Every structure is written in C-alpha cells, then in structure tokens.
N, C-alpha and C positions, 0 to 999 in steps of 0.2 A: 374938023372931024370929031374932036372930042365933044363939041357942042351938039352935033347930031346924035352921037351915041347917048349923051345925057338926055336929049329930048326923047329918043326912042324908049329909054329906060323909064322916063317919067310917064309916058303914055301907057307903057306896059303895067306899071304899078297902079295907075289910075284905073285901068281896065280890070286888073285883078281885084282891087278893092271894091269896084262896082259889082263884080260877079259875086263876091262873098256877101256883100250887103243884100243883093237880090236873093241869094240863097237863104239868108237869115230871115228875110221878110216873107218869102213865099213858103219857107219851111213851116210856118204856123199852120198852113192849110194842108201840107203834105205829111200828116201825122197818122199813126196807127190808132184809129179810134173805133175799131170794130166793136169793142165791148162797151163803148160809151159814145154812141153816135150823136153828133152835134149838127143838127140841121134846124133852121128856123121853121117853126110849125110843128116840129116833132113833139108828141105828147105821150105820156104814160099815166094810167090811173091805177090806184092801189087800194086794197082793202086793209084797213088798219085795225088792230086790236090791242088795246092797252089794258093791262091787269095790274091792280094795286092791292097788295095784301099786307095786312097787319093783324095777326091773330090776337095780340094783346088787346087791341081796340075793337075786335070783332069786325074788321074791315076785309072785304073780299069783293072788290068792285071790278067789273069788266065793262069797258067802253069800246064800241065799235063805230067806225065811220069810214069815209072814203076821201082820198086825196088825189088830185090830178095835177101833174106838173107839165108845163108847156114852155118850150123855148120860144119866146115871143119875138125877140129882135136882137141884133148886134148893137151893143151900146158903146163899145170901145175897141179900137184896133191900134196896136203898137207893133214895133218890130219884134217884141218878145212874146206877146200873147194877144188873144182876142177875148173879150168879155161879153157874155150874152145875158140878157134879162130872162130870168126863169120865173114865170108866173105860176103860183100855186093856188089851187081851188079846193073848196071843201063842200061836202054834203053828208048828211047822215046815212043815206042809202040811195039806191038807184031810182027811187020814185021822186026824188027832189032834183031841182035844177042846181047846177054848180054856182057857187058864190066865191068871189075872190077872197083868199085868206091872207096871203102876204106875197112878197116878191123877194126871191133870192137871186143869186148870180152863179153862172158857170164861167170859169176862166180856163181857156185852153192854151197850153204851152206846147212846144214840139214833143215833149216827152212826159208831160204831166197834165192831169185834169184836176182842177181845183173846184170846190163848191163852197160858195160863201153863204152860210146859213145863219140867219139872225146876226149878221155882221161878224161872224167868226169864219175864218178861212181855213179849210181843210184840204189836204191833198188826198183826194179820194181814190185815184188810180194813176199808175205810171205805165209807160210803155218802153220797150216792148213788154207785152203781157206774157209772163212765163212763171212757172211754178217756183216757189221759194224766193221770189223777188220781194225785197222788203224796203221800207222807207219810214221816215218819221212823218206821220200824218199831221202833226201839229207844228211843223216847221214855220208856218206863216201866221201863227197866232201866239197868244201869250199863255197857253195851257202847257202843262207838263208834257215832255216828250212822250210819244206813244208810237210804238213800232207797229206798222201795218205790214201784213205779209200775204202774198198770194199763196195760200196754204195748199190748195189743190185745184186741178182743172179736170173737167169731165164733159160728157155729152148728155144732153137731156132733151126731151120733147117739150117745146114751148110754143104755144099757139099752133099746135098741130104740125110743127116743123122741128127737125132735128137741129139743135143749136149747141154751140160750144159754150161752156159755162166756166167762168173764173170766180173762185171763191176767195174773197179778201177777209182775213181775220184780223180784227183790230184789238181784241182782248179775248183771252181764253184761259181763265184760272178757276180752279175748283179745289175745295178742301172739304173736310168733314162738316164745317160750319157755314160755308158760303159757296156761291157759284156766280161767276161773271163771264158773260159771253157777248161779244159784239162782232157781228159778221154780216157781210153783204155779198150778194151773188149777182154777177153781171153776165148777160147773154149777148152773143154776137148779134148785131143788127137791131138790138132792142135797147140795151143798157141795163140799168138796175132792175132786177126782177124780184128780189127778196132781200129783206133786212130783218135782223133779230137783235134785240138788246135785252139781256137778262142780267139783273143785278139784285140778288136775293140772299137772305140769311136762311140757314137750315138748322133743323134739329139734328141730333147725332144718331138717330135710329139707323143702323146699318142695313136693316131689312127692307127699307122702303126706297123707291126711286126718288130722285131729287124733287120731282113735281109734287110729291105728297109730303115733303119734309119742309116746305117753305113756311117760315114763321113771319118774315117781313121782307118787303122788297117790291120791285116793279119788273114787269115783263112787257116787251113791245114787239109786235109782229107786223111786218109790212109785206104784203104779197101782191104780185101783179094781177090786175084784173084785165086790162086791155091796153092797146097801143095802136097808133095809126101807121106803124111800120109793118 
C-alpha cells in the first residue's frame, strides 16, 4: 500500500514539475508587449537629426539622415528569453535606397525587453507598463546604474490612429549651467516612435530659453517616419 501511495505521489510531482516547466517555456511568448511589438518582419523607419555645438570653436553642425530597423529573424530561444536579429539600415533621405548599417539584437523576457546596441545590453522596457514603474536600465552591462522610469502615459494620434503612449525617462537633470535629457516614447502596436538625447552646457543668462543658451554639447532627435504595422 505504501508503495502505491509513493508511486502516486511521484507521478503527481513529475506532472506538477512538467506543468511549471511548460509555463516557464511558453511564458516567453505570452508577454505584454503592446508597446514593443516583436514580430519577424516588423520594421520602423525614423528621421534622425544630430546637432553638435561648440561656440568656442565656432561649431554649429546639424546632420540629418534616416534609419530603418527591421526584426529579421529569431536567432536564439531558451526557457528564459528569445533573441531576435535586428537589422538596421541607413540612407541620407527618401530619394536613396536603404543600405545595411549594422545589426543589433532584441531580447524578449516575460517581463522585460532588452536591446543589445553595439554589444551593450540595455533594459529598454519592462512590463506591465504603468506610470512611475522604474528599473536600472544598465543591469546587464558594465555602465553605471541608471534609473529608467515610465514618467507618464497619454493618448496621441500616430499614423492617423489614436494610440496609447508610454514615456520612458532615462535622465532628466537641469541647472543654470547644463541640461541633460534622455527620453523615449513607445506607442501601442508600433513600438518606439520618438527618442531624444540632450547633453549640453549653458550660459547663465536667465532671460533666454535653454535652446539659445547652449555653449557646448550635442542634441539627438529620432522621430517616427513610417512602419508596416
């Protein structure tokens, strides 16, 4: 009798372990990724503007070009995550054909989306997506800790459709002599639609807006052009 009881308990434990393992494995695909859709073939194109200013050297350069990012294929699948090949293309403007620029990766966990950029892995978004959610974006690289926060959420018209927008702020510091802002906006069913990086030094004239007080630094704008979603 004891033998049969032990045998039944054994099969129950094996069955429970198997179910948990299946949940862990399939859980990779059952994630909330409305703000960062991951489908093979999904692409987004952006207009980029880079501004470099150095008043002392009489430098005030603006460079404009376009980038296209395409999820090309699934390259790795484990029980913890899936890794996708992200092909990035470049052109000066819409009159040119796209040329391959480089290859990054997207790594999808059940509650996190990582982006591996130039071999540096960042946690770009976490789920569930909700206001004031925060995390260290540099947990998986060797850079200093940097707190990312979903600073606010709103609705906006994107591609002629009303979309929910989540704004992730990675840095937001300003004083009389400098300004630092790193921010990304994600739209449901599309993904990243806007990115800004501002890292500038300012003069101390209190009567001017910060844009007119820049003495040195860089500004980067990335704005959605189009997507196949």
